[in-house]
C-alpha positions as CSV (number, residue, x, y, z in Angstrom):
1,M,-0.2,0.0,-0.2
2,R,0.4,3.5,0.0
3,L,-0.4,4.8,3.0
4,L,-0.9,8.0,5.2
5,V,-1.5,8.1,9.0
6,T,-2.7,11.0,10.6
7,N,-1.6,13.0,13.6
8,P,1.8,12.0,14.9
9,W,1.4,13.0,18.2
10,N,-0.8,10.2,19.0
11,G,0.8,6.8,20.4
12,Q,-1.6,4.9,18.4
13,A,-0.1,6.7,15.1
14,Y,3.0,6.1,15.7
15,C,2.0,2.0,16.2
16,L,0.2,2.2,13.1
17,V,2.8,3.5,11.4
18,R,5.5,1.0,12.9
19,D,3.2,-1.7,12.2
20,L,2.1,-0.7,8.3
21,R,5.6,0.2,6.9
22,P,6.3,-3.5,6.3
23,H,3.3,-3.4,3.7
24,A,3.9,-0.2,2.7
25,S,6.4,1.1,-0.3
26,R,5.3,4.6,0.7
27,L,4.4,6.3,4.1
28,V,3.5,9.9,4.9
29,V,1.9,11.7,8.0
30,T,0.1,14.5,8.3
31,A,0.9,16.9,11.0
32,Y,-1.0,20.4,12.1
33,R,0.1,23.7,10.2
34,E,-1.1,25.1,13.6
35,H,1.4,23.2,16.0
36,G,4.4,24.9,13.7
37,L,7.5,23.2,14.8
38,L,6.0,21.3,17.1
39,G,4.2,19.2,15.4
40,R,7.1,18.3,13.2
41,L,8.8,17.0,16.9
42,A,6.0,14.5,16.8
43,P,6.8,10.6,17.7
44,G,5.6,9.7,14.4
45,A,6.8,12.8,12.4
46,V,10.4,12.0,13.4
47,S,10.5,8.2,13.3
48,R,13.1,6.7,10.7
49,F,9.6,4.7,9.2
50,V,8.1,7.7,8.0
51,D,9.6,9.1,4.2
52,R,7.6,12.4,4.6
53,V,5.8,15.0,6.8
54,Y,3.0,17.0,5.1
55,T,0.6,19.9,7.3
56,V,-2.9,20.0,7.3
57,P,-5.4,22.5,8.8
58,L,-7.0,21.7,12.2
59,A,-10.4,20.5,12.1
60,V,-11.7,20.2,15.9
61,S,-13.5,22.9,17.2
62,D,-17.0,21.6,15.4
63,W,-16.8,17.6,16.8
64,R,-15.9,18.5,19.9
65,R,-19.2,20.6,20.2
66,G,-20.6,17.4,19.1
67,D,-21.9,19.2,15.7
68,G,-23.4,15.7,13.7
69,R,-24.4,17.7,10.6
70,E,-24.3,15.9,7.4
71,Q,-22.1,18.8,5.9
72,N,-18.5,19.7,6.5
73,S,-18.2,23.2,8.3
74,D,-15.6,25.1,6.4
75,A,-12.6,23.9,8.4
76,E,-13.6,20.3,7.9
77,E,-13.8,21.0,4.5
78,R,-10.5,22.6,4.4
79,Y,-9.2,19.6,6.3
80,I,-10.8,17.3,3.5
81,R,-8.9,18.8,0.5
82,A,-5.8,19.1,1.9
83,I,-5.7,15.7,2.6
84,L,-7.0,14.1,-0.9
85,E,-4.4,16.9,-2.5
86,I,-1.9,15.1,-0.3
87,C,-3.3,11.7,-1.8
88,E,-3.0,12.8,-5.2
89,R,0.6,14.0,-5.0
90,E,2.3,11.2,-3.2
91,R,-0.3,8.2,-5.3
92,L,-1.2,7.6,-1.7
93,D,-4.2,4.5,-1.5
94,T,-4.7,4.4,1.8
95,V,-5.7,6.9,4.5
96,F,-5.5,5.9,8.6
97,P,-6.9,8.3,10.5
98,S,-5.4,8.2,14.5
99,W,-7.7,10.5,16.2
100,D,-11.3,10.8,16.9
101,P,-12.3,14.1,15.5
102,E,-10.7,12.6,12.3
103,V,-12.3,9.6,12.2
104,F,-15.5,11.2,12.1
105,V,-14.6,13.6,9.9
106,L,-13.1,11.1,7.1
107,S,-16.0,8.9,7.7
108,R,-18.6,11.4,6.9
109,N,-16.7,12.3,3.5
110,K,-15.5,8.4,3.0
111,S,-17.3,8.4,-0.9
112,R,-14.9,11.0,-2.0
113,F,-12.1,8.6,-1.2
114,T,-13.6,5.6,-2.2
115,E,-14.2,7.0,-5.8
116,R,-11.0,7.5,-6.2
117,A,-9.9,3.8,-4.9
118,I,-8.6,5.4,-1.7
119,T,-9.4,2.6,1.1
120,V,-9.7,4.5,4.8
121,P,-10.3,1.9,7.3
122,V,-13.4,3.6,9.4
123,P,-17.1,2.7,10.3
124,K,-19.3,3.7,8.3
125,W,-21.7,7.3,9.1
126,S,-24.4,6.6,10.4
127,S,-23.0,3.9,13.2
128,L,-20.0,5.8,13.8
129,R,-22.3,9.2,14.3
130,R,-24.3,7.1,17.2
131,T,-20.9,5.4,18.6
132,M,-19.1,8.3,19.0
133,D,-21.5,10.1,20.9
134,K,-21.3,9.0,24.2
135,Y,-24.6,10.2,25.6
136,S,-26.5,8.5,22.2
137,L,-23.9,5.3,23.0
138,I,-25.5,5.3,26.5
139,E,-29.1,5.1,25.3
140,A,-28.4,2.7,22.6
141,A,-26.6,0.2,25.0
142,T,-29.4,0.5,27.4
143,A,-31.8,-0.2,24.7
144,V,-29.8,-3.8,24.5
145,G,-29.4,-4.4,28.3
146,F,-26.0,-3.7,28.3
147,P,-25.1,-2.7,32.2
148,C,-24.1,1.3,32.1
149,P,-23.7,3.9,35.0
150,K,-26.7,6.3,35.4
151,T,-26.4,9.3,32.9
152,S,-28.1,12.4,31.9
153,L,-28.2,14.7,29.7
154,P,-28.8,19.0,31.2
155,A,-30.0,21.1,28.6
156,T,-28.9,24.0,30.4
157,R,-26.6,25.0,33.6
158,A,-29.6,25.1,36.2
159,E,-31.0,21.5,34.9
160,A,-27.2,20.1,35.5
161,R,-27.5,21.4,39.2
162,E,-31.0,19.3,40.1
163,L,-29.7,16.0,38.3
164,A,-26.3,16.3,40.0
165,E,-28.2,15.9,43.1
166,Q,-30.5,13.3,42.1
167,L,-27.1,10.8,41.0
168,G,-25.2,12.2,44.0
169,F,-21.8,13.2,44.8
170,P,-19.0,12.6,43.6
171,L,-20.1,12.0,39.3
172,V,-18.3,12.7,36.2
173,V,-19.2,15.3,34.2
174,K,-17.7,14.3,30.4
175,P,-18.3,15.9,27.0
176,R,-20.6,13.9,24.9
177,F,-17.5,14.0,22.0
178,S,-13.9,13.9,23.4
179,A,-10.7,11.9,23.3
180,G,-8.0,11.6,25.9
181,A,-10.0,12.5,28.8
182,R,-10.4,16.1,27.5
183,G,-13.1,18.0,29.3
184,T,-13.7,15.0,31.5
185,H,-13.9,15.8,35.4
186,L,-14.8,14.4,38.7
187,V,-16.6,16.4,40.7
188,T,-17.1,16.1,44.3
189,D,-19.7,18.8,45.5
190,P,-22.0,21.1,43.7
191,S,-19.5,24.5,44.1
192,Q,-17.1,22.3,41.8
193,L,-19.7,21.4,39.4
194,A,-20.4,24.7,38.8
195,A,-17.1,25.7,38.1
196,V,-16.2,22.8,35.4
197,L,-19.6,23.6,34.0
198,E,-18.5,26.8,33.3
199,Q,-14.9,25.7,32.0
200,V,-16.3,22.8,29.8
201,E,-19.7,24.2,27.9
202,P,-17.8,27.0,26.3
203,S,-15.6,24.5,24.2
204,F,-17.8,21.4,24.4
205,G,-21.0,22.5,24.7
206,M,-23.3,20.8,27.5
207,P,-21.8,17.9,29.0
208,I,-23.6,14.5,30.2
209,L,-23.6,13.9,34.2
210,Q,-22.5,10.4,35.1
211,E,-22.5,8.0,38.1
212,W,-19.3,7.7,39.6
213,I,-18.4,4.0,39.9
214,P,-16.4,3.2,42.9
215,G,-13.3,1.1,43.1
216,G,-9.6,2.1,41.3
217,Q,-8.1,1.6,38.2
218,D,-7.7,-1.7,38.6
219,R,-11.5,-2.4,37.8
220,R,-11.1,-0.8,34.6
221,V,-11.2,-3.2,31.6
222,S,-11.0,-2.9,28.0
223,V,-12.5,-5.0,25.7
224,S,-11.1,-5.1,21.9
225,L,-12.5,-6.3,18.8
226,T,-12.5,-6.3,15.5
227,L,-15.6,-7.3,13.4
228,D,-15.8,-7.7,9.9
229,R,-17.9,-6.6,7.5
230,Q,-21.0,-9.7,8.1
231,G,-20.1,-9.0,11.9
232,Q,-17.8,-11.8,12.2
233,L,-15.8,-11.2,15.1
234,V,-11.9,-11.7,13.6
235,S,-9.8,-10.6,17.0
236,A,-10.7,-9.9,20.4
237,Q,-8.7,-9.4,23.9
238,T,-9.7,-8.3,27.1
239,R,-7.4,-6.6,29.5
240,R,-7.5,-5.0,33.0
241,I,-5.0,-2.7,34.2
242,L,-2.6,-3.8,37.3
243,R,-0.8,-0.5,37.9
244,S,-1.1,3.1,36.9
245,V,1.4,5.5,37.0
246,F,-0.4,7.5,39.9
247,P,-3.4,7.0,42.1
248,S,-5.2,9.8,40.3
249,F,-8.7,10.0,38.6
250,S,-7.1,9.7,35.2
251,S,-3.7,8.3,35.3
252,V,-1.5,6.3,32.6
253,P,-1.3,2.5,32.5
254,A,2.1,1.4,33.6
255,A,0.8,-2.5,33.8
256,Q,-1.9,-4.6,32.4
257,V,-3.1,-8.7,31.9
258,S,-5.2,-10.1,29.7
259,W,-8.4,-11.4,30.9
260,E,-10.2,-14.7,29.5
261,R,-14.0,-13.3,30.1
262,P,-15.2,-14.7,27.0
263,D,-19.0,-14.0,28.6
264,W,-17.9,-9.9,28.4
265,T,-16.5,-10.9,24.7
266,A,-19.9,-11.7,23.9
267,D,-21.8,-8.8,25.3
268,A,-19.7,-6.7,23.7
269,A,-19.8,-7.9,20.3
270,R,-23.3,-8.0,20.7
271,L,-23.4,-4.3,21.6
272,V,-21.1,-3.2,18.9
273,R,-23.3,-5.4,16.4
274,S,-26.4,-3.8,17.1
275,L,-25.0,-0.2,16.4
276,D,-24.4,-1.9,12.7
277,Y,-20.6,-1.2,13.5
278,W,-17.6,-3.1,11.8
279,G,-13.9,-2.7,12.0
280,H,-12.3,-2.0,15.2
281,A,-13.7,-1.0,18.7
282,R,-12.4,-0.7,22.1
283,V,-14.9,-1.7,24.4
284,Q,-14.0,0.4,27.8
285,L,-15.8,-1.2,31.0
286,K,-15.7,-0.6,34.8
287,V,-16.3,-3.2,37.2
288,D,-18.9,-2.3,39.7
289,P,-18.3,-3.4,43.0
290,R,-21.7,-3.1,44.4
291,D,-23.2,-5.6,41.9
292,G,-20.0,-7.3,39.9
293,L,-21.2,-5.8,36.6
294,G,-18.9,-4.5,33.7
295,K,-20.5,-1.1,33.1
296,L,-20.1,0.7,29.9
297,L,-18.0,3.7,30.0
298,E,-17.5,4.1,26.3
299,I,-16.2,3.1,22.8
300,N,-12.8,4.1,20.9
301,C,-13.6,3.4,17.4
302,R,-10.1,3.3,16.3
303,P,-6.9,1.9,17.5
304,G,-6.1,3.4,20.7
305,F,-2.5,3.8,21.9
306,L,-2.3,0.3,23.5
307,V,-2.8,-1.5,20.4
308,W,0.4,-2.5,20.4
309,C,-0.9,-5.0,23.2
310,E,-3.2,-6.8,20.5
311,I,-0.4,-7.0,17.9
312,G,2.0,-8.1,20.5
313,A,0.0,-10.8,21.5
314,G,-0.4,-11.6,17.6
315,Q,-3.3,-9.7,16.6
316,D,-2.7,-7.3,13.9
317,V,-5.5,-5.2,14.3
318,P,-4.3,-2.4,11.9
319,L,-3.8,-5.0,9.0
320,L,-7.1,-6.5,9.7
321,C,-8.7,-2.5,9.6
322,V,-7.3,-2.4,5.9
323,R,-8.0,-5.7,5.1
324,I,-11.9,-5.6,6.0
325,E,-12.1,-2.2,4.5
326,R,-11.0,-3.6,1.1
327,G,-13.7,-6.4,1.3
328,E,-10.6,-8.8,1.7
329,P,-11.5,-12.3,3.5
330,V,-10.0,-12.5,7.1
331,E,-9.6,-15.2,9.3
332,M,-10.1,-15.3,13.4
333,T,-6.9,-14.9,14.8
334,P,-7.2,-15.8,18.3
335,G,-3.7,-15.0,19.7
336,P,-1.8,-17.2,21.6
337,P,-3.5,-19.3,24.9
338,G,-2.8,-18.2,28.5
339,P,-2.4,-14.8,30.4
340,R,-0.1,-12.1,28.5
341,V,1.3,-9.4,30.9
342,F,2.0,-5.8,29.1
343,L,4.6,-3.8,30.6
344,S,5.0,0.1,30.1
345,P,8.7,0.3,32.2
346,I,9.4,3.8,31.8
347,E,6.0,4.3,32.9
348,D,6.1,1.8,36.1
349,T,9.1,2.9,37.1
350,I,7.4,6.1,38.0
351,S,5.0,4.1,39.4
352,L,7.3,2.1,41.8
353,C,8.8,5.4,42.9
354,A,5.2,7.1,43.8
355,V,4.3,3.8,45.8
356,L,8.2,4.3,47.3
357,L,7.5,7.8,48.2
358,E,4.4,8.1,49.6
359,R,5.5,4.8,51.9
360,A,8.3,7.1,53.0
361,G,5.7,9.9,53.9
362,R,3.9,7.8,55.8
363,R,6.7,7.0,57.7
364,I,7.7,10.7,58.7
365,W,4.2,11.9,58.7
366,P,2.1,9.2,60.5
367,T,-0.4,11.5,61.5
368,R,-0.7,13.5,58.8
369,W,-0.2,10.7,56.4
370,A,-2.2,7.2,57.2
371,P,-2.6,4.2,55.4
372,P,-5.6,3.3,53.4
373,A,-7.5,0.4,54.9
374,G,-6.7,-2.8,53.4
375,D,-3.4,-1.4,51.8
376,P,-1.3,-4.3,51.6
377,P,2.5,-4.5,53.2
378,L,5.6,-3.3,50.9
379,R,6.9,-6.5,50.7
380,E,3.7,-7.4,49.0
381,V,3.5,-4.4,46.4
382,L,7.4,-5.2,45.7
383,K,6.6,-9.0,44.8
384,E,3.8,-8.0,42.6
385,Y,6.3,-6.0,40.4
386,R,9.0,-8.6,40.6
387,E,6.2,-11.3,39.5
388,T,5.2,-9.0,36.5
389,Y,8.7,-8.8,35.0
390,R,9.7,-12.6,35.5
391,A,6.4,-13.7,33.8
392,P,6.6,-15.8,31.0
393,R,4.5,-14.1,28.7
394,K,5.1,-10.6,28.9
395,I,5.4,-7.8,26.4
396,L,7.1,-4.9,26.3
397,D,5.1,-1.5,24.8
398,W,6.6,-0.3,21.2
399,Y,7.6,3.1,22.6
400,F,10.0,1.7,25.4
401,R,11.8,-0.3,22.1
402,A,11.7,2.6,20.2
403,L,14.6,3.6,22.4
404,A,16.5,1.2,21.0
405,D,15.9,0.9,17.2
406,D,14.0,4.4,16.6
407,P,15.5,6.3,18.9
408,L,14.0,10.1,17.6
409,A,10.7,8.6,18.3
410,G,11.0,6.9,21.8
411,L,12.7,10.1,23.0
412,A,10.1,12.4,21.5
413,W,7.1,9.8,23.2
414,Y,8.9,9.8,26.4
415,S,9.5,13.9,26.4
416,A,5.7,14.3,25.8
417,Q,4.6,11.4,28.1
418,L,6.7,12.5,30.9
419,T,5.2,16.1,30.3
420,H,1.8,14.6,30.7
421,I,2.8,12.7,33.5
422,A,4.0,15.8,35.2
423,R,0.8,17.6,34.9
424,E,-1.8,15.2,35.8
425,P,-3.2,15.3,39.4
426,K,-1.4,12.9,41.9
427,R,-4.6,12.6,43.7
428,L,-7.7,13.7,44.6
429,P,-8.8,15.7,47.7
430,F,-11.9,13.4,48.7
431,E,-10.2,9.9,47.9
432,R,-8.5,9.6,51.0
433,H,-12.1,10.5,53.2
434,A,-14.1,8.5,50.5
435,G,-11.6,5.4,51.2
436,L,-10.8,4.8,47.8
437,V,-7.0,5.5,47.9
438,G,-6.3,1.5,48.8
439,S,-6.2,1.4,44.7
440,P,-6.0,4.1,41.9
441,A,-9.0,6.1,41.4
442,A,-10.7,5.4,38.0
443,S,-11.0,7.0,35.0
444,H,-13.7,7.5,32.5
445,S,-11.3,8.1,29.7
446,G,-10.1,6.9,26.8
């Protein structure tokens, strides 16, 4: 193929580049003009696997505000024309978007590419529109009996205050259209709700309010699925988080493990089929300790930045997506049997340092930093770290591997990743009082 991959800042963009390079005689990426030189320093842009970098106009604001109209805005039209011009200049036959706003606008304009014999592996517009809208998705899931957290869509800020009192605090404020947790907040009281709505609404429109599911990141589960055009499952992997970098609402995973839950895989596939959806989807769940159900948070409609987990376990999701879009026959790729441990060594090192610093703080200030109930002894924590790295079936993330064989991309990734980690909240004020510090607070983000 002759391939274009969008938005090289995304981790999934780098995985797409790295995975599909052996199948591509020409591979280009697009950065955003508005990002200037910074866009040229993205991991996917400086990778040795990329032949050329082009710049295109940014078209995000309409998507963020939930504008699901059938016609492009001026910004979206400029974006589509820029991509088509690059395809013509480079004689490209495949465009693989890596970011939700691009998936959205390219799906809407898919016919303009197919008439030029250009493959765009994204779901069809009618299905995608329902799936990417977080409120419409909850409605669709509820209709087919899939467990969901209680969710409301207020029309005004005054109604939001009333609905929040009904849901109870803490609760999650979440834009209907967002990626990477942008605009998503965990709110603990009415005054914070007012401040968050004032911050979120101008950029994202009125957000949804969602019930907070108790528990930590270790209750987060991802069910990654790929369905062919007939709705047959051709790849599936369920993973749960073992460790994250910090105990915070939205933290970076540091270690994960595959989890054999055929019942959840079947339910997730049934939900995706009910949306008349085919291609790749990552169904994000959180296990509710009150009833043991895995409840729907959202669905990502493209390979995520953890797609290296599926690829490393023998499920070549990006290539499957291209082949399905082209109408080529594909077969089920179950992956090897037995559990797999997926490790991000840099992030895991930071996670361990955070644990050790917290334990040291408890010894120095025992009255100010009391240990949470059920907190395991330090020797058990260290044993868990040691055992995961001794696991016979462990897979290291591709960004860590890039430090050795694609160093510019690896350094660019970790420069951005460490900046993100440094900025993320280390702990929420209410967590200790709510008894949630024993395990990291869960994220409702992608």
